[in-house]
TIZA-411743 format. One record per residue (C-alpha): x, y, z. Coordinates in steps of 0.02 Angstrom, whole numbers, plus 50000, padded with zeros to 5 digits. Example, Ala and Ser with C-alpha at 12.3 -4.5 7.8 and 13.67 -1.06 7.14 Angstrom:
2
506154977550390
506844994750357
This chain:
522
474415185757685
475555172257621
477045181257640
476695183257831
475865167157889
476595155257762
478485157757791
478295165257957
477765151158049
479085139157996
480425152458015
479905155758196
479945136858231
481605135158155
482345149958241
481615143858405
482335126958388
483995134758331
483955143458498
483535129158596
484855118458532
486125131758547
485615133158740
485535114358766
487255110958674
487905125958761
487465117158930
488035100858867
489755108358819
489925117958984
489815101959085
490895094158957
492285106359002
491835103859195
492215085359148
493945090459071
494355102359207
494085088059324
495035075459230
496455088159220
496475091759402
496505074359453
497575066459307
498545080659229
499115079259055
500115061659084
500205044759059
498545039059143
497525051959044
498475046558891
497975029058908
496095033658936
496145043258774
496755027958680
495625016458755
494215027158720
494875029158545
494135015258457
492385014258549
492145032258504
492695028658326
491685014058304
490225024258378
490345036958247
490575024758109
489095013358135
488175021458295
487575040158320
488305051258186
488265040158044
486595031858082
485755048958114
486475056657954
485675040657856
484125038257952
483395055057980
483265059157792
482245042357773
481195044957938
480985064657899
480435060557710
479185047857764
478395057757896
478245073057782
477305061457664
476065055357823
476775037357820
477225037258001
476895018358031
478035014657886
479325026757982
479225015758127
479384999958035
481075005857974
481575013058142
481264995358221
482214985158086
483814998158099
483684996958289
483794977058277
485204977158150
486334988258231
486044979858406
486494962658332
487924969158226
488804979758352
488404967358494
489524954658390
490884967058356
490984971458541
491184953858594
492664951658463
493454967758499
493424963858690
494324947158653
495624953658543
495964969558631
497744965858673
498204963058491
497134977858421
497654991158545
499604993358507
499134997258317
498335013358381
499765019058494
501365012158431
502385023858532
501725015158688
502154997458644
503714998258761
502735002658909
501874986358963
501074993259117
500285007559012
499704996758871
498934985359013
497984999359070
497345003958889
496934986858848
495854985259018
494895002058996
494694997658811
493754981658868
492714992858997
492235005358883
491804993758735
489854991158793
489605009958757
489495006858574
487984996558581
487045009158710
487625023558584
486895014758445
485215013158519
485415030658583
485695036458383
484165027158330
483035035558474
483965052958428
483515050158237
481675047258282
481515061758400
482475074658268
481405067558128
479855073958246
480805090958252
481095087658440
482865093958472
482995099558656
483085083258744
484345075758628
485395090558638
485275091358831
485465072358880
487485074958862
487395086559003
486885071059117
488135061159034
489585072959093
488875075259244
489035055559287
490765056559223
491105071759328
490355063359488
491425046959458
493005056359428
492735065959592
492115051259690
493145038059643
494825045159578
495795043459737
495315024759752
495405018559573
496265032059486
495935034159296
494765018259295
493445029659376
493285040359230
493085024359123
491735019359240
490845035459236
490745035259043
489885017659053
488725022559180
488375039859100
487935031858928
486585021159014
486005036559086
485905046958939
484865032958846
483725030258977
483195047258994
482725048458809
481685033458786
480005040458877
479975053058747
479745041158607
477875038558679
476435048558584
477405048058432
476205036558340
477245019558356
478505009158472
480225004058457
480604985358481
481314970258389
480994968258215
481814963158052
481174966157885
482654965857759
481584967157619
480924984457667
481394996457534
481625010857656
482794999957756
483874996757607
483805014657582
484565018257755
485865004357723
486295012157544
486485030757641
487325023057797
488805013757699
489535029757613
489195039357781
489955027657877
491485026657766
491445045857757
491445048757933
492545034757966
493915041457851
493665057357942
493965051458099
495245040158040
496275057158033
496105056458226
496785038958245
498305044358136
498485058558241
498475047758403
499755036458326
500925051258284
500735059058458
501125041658549
502965044858481
503005061158574
503085056558756
501765049658878
500625064158902
500655069358717
498955060958688
498215068858831
498985085558783
498205084158606
496555080158673
496455093758799
496795106758657
495605097958542
494195098858669
494495118258680
494595120058490
492935109158466
491965121758588
491515134658462
491125122358334
490095111158452
489195126958520
488675135558337
489175123558194
488395107558245
486965115958338
486545126058153
486845109558064
485885098558183
484315110258161
484515112657977
484815095257934
482995088457939
482505105257850
483785102057715
483175083857701
481375090557679
481895102557549
482875089657446
481375076757458
480225090957393
481425094957258
481555113857306
483265117357242
483195136157278
482575133557468
483955121057493
485315133357415
484665147457508
484655137357678
486245130357659
487055147857602
486425157057749
486905142657876
488795143857799
488795162657821
487995162458002
489355148258038
490825159357975
490035174758059
490125165058226
491735156058215
492985167858137
492915180358278
493005166358406
494495159258307
495415175158325
495175177858495
495825159658530
497405163858421
497875178558535
497555171158697
497645153658673
498825151358829
497815161958958
496315150258895
497185134358932
497975141659100
496045146859153
495365130359095
496485118359150
497995123659252
497295116359425
497765100959542
498975090359445
499025101159284
500685109959267
501305126259197
502195116159071
500685105659017
499805124358994
501175128858881
501155112658771
499315113158756
499135130958723
500395129758580
499285116258506
497665125158537
498545139758440
498825129958288
496995120358295
496175136958291
496575142458125
495405128958054
493965131158161
492825140858036
493345128857889
493005113557995
491245120258039
490785124557862
491335106857797
490265099157937
488685109157866
489275104857687
489455086257729
487675086257799
486945094957643
487775080057533
486905068057641
485235077557632
485395076457440
485835057657459
487535060357389
488585055057531
490005048057404
490685064957381
491235069257553
491785050957568
493085053057417
493745069557490
494005061257660
494795046157577
496115058957498
496335068257655
497015053157764
498675051757650
498905069757656
498605070457855
499845058257880
501205065757772
500965082557849
500975075358015
502655067457967
503355082657907
502725096758026
503025086958198
504895089558150
504665108758155
503045110258286
503185094658381
501375092658442
500845108858366
501215101658188
499905087658217
498615102458252
499375112558104
499035097657996
497135095858050
496925114058000
497745112357825
496645097457795
495025105757853
495275121457760
495575109557596
494155100457636
493065114457641
493425124157475
493365106157395
491655102057460
491115119557414
491675118857238
490735101757219
489165108157304
489075123257172
489245110357042
487845100157113
486715115057142
487105125456987
487635140157103
487895143557275
488225162357295
490005159557327
490485177357306
489275183057455
489995170257559
491895175957512
491395193357541
490605190157706
491995179757769
493365193657722
492345207857793
492155195457968
493865191057965
494485210457947
493305214658104
493805198858196
495745204858186
495155221658243
494185213358387
495605201258443
496905215258457
495685225658558
495495209758658
497275205558684
497585224158749
496055222058869
496745204558935
498495211858949
498085227559053
496795216759173
498075203259182
499565215559221
498505224759359
497835208159432
499085194559405
498865176459378
497865171259515
496085161859471
495085177659505
496215188359400
496305176859260
494435175059256
494175193659262
495555197159127
494915184459007
493125191059032
493605208958998
494425202958849
492945192958782
491765207058819
492835219058726
492975206558579
491095204158568
490815223058594
492005226658440
491235214158326
489435221458371
489945238058339
490705235658170
489485222558114
487915234758159
488775248658083
489265240657915
487475233157904
488135215457903
486855204957838
487345191457957
487145203458115
485445206858042
484965189258024
485535186258207
484425199358269
483025191358170
483155176358266
483225183258428
481665193658393
480795177158326
């Protein structure tokens, strides 16, 4: 009975939660790409879109540093541990104090950054210093977007509480509405306000995203409000976790800042082109790796709190194998069809065939690192769950200099694609270093099984990608480059790739295939 009732119920809940998060994340990413498609159609890959991307760089970086990602990574383990021990009122006291602190600290930060934006922004896009009009647009939109940092910090507290209570659906679904508001702003306001319409849409969408989640805090045994208990040991624990987490994620995101700095020297539209490629590159990781990590993170935190090393190791290892099984075939698909994917996704309105060529070549180099980036994200969450955030922090620190050096070398040969290739190489090195460090921490991590599985999946993926390219080529030759023809040719390629992977995985008895079938049945 213990084998059928004990583990089964949590397993079913985890499987259901994973599927819900994947579905909600997929929906939000679909609408996210509707947003990017709208931006490409109305603004192309020119100076206006590059100005917006630079303007949003600091708010998004600060957001990751001390708002959503770092805050949830530090707060969820503490709240989950307290809830697991039945100390719900203490969990709410911690949440209220953290809410108050981030509101005060980030509020002051936003005011300072708004005042000094004209001095700050040229440091982030030095290649645009000589274009006064473009820099003025960057400063204006930066000031407009900075208040989103405070709103996103509050959202981070709300998401942490909901995830700690194993409520994943709405936090994963809320970005859908964020994107809907932005798309509406682009469509309704671009003719009159230009790129500023997108900036206003981001601000309004952030308000909507927060407002729709607040009601779901009711019935959780507490209330969110202003409170300041700096002597609370659990609050100090959150702070102790958040400092290295913020540094780690900040250092990781600093690579993105370095990339923008280099891209700004490659032309007015280079930053926009790089970001369009990066959005497509991020889609598989967002759909699968982040979804798996979001669901596993509270579980890993609870296993770590119990001292269940075997359970922690097994959950982490299976998570890595599933991420590789999902991301390697998608990476192979993108590698052989990067330009057709960009053409279908973006080449409408003001997005030109030349934009497609540049974005497609950049996406090609990004695609090599997708699986390693997804695996690194899960390993990083694993270290956070073990309350050892300094490990990924130290690794990320070393990566900054490596990324800058590789950017400087590779853009000479591959132009904008060199920045993407640098990102891929850094992601690959990061994964293997983190895996080695996790193995030292846990004693073992079944690395042979991970490598054996990854090599098998890589072989299957290569065969599936070649078949997919052949299918695309045949349909594309017959139907041409119209929208319907592109949609049908890529659909045929995707169906072929998925079918070949399914056939090979099933025939070989690949463990990850059986695991996915088990999750589906659950």
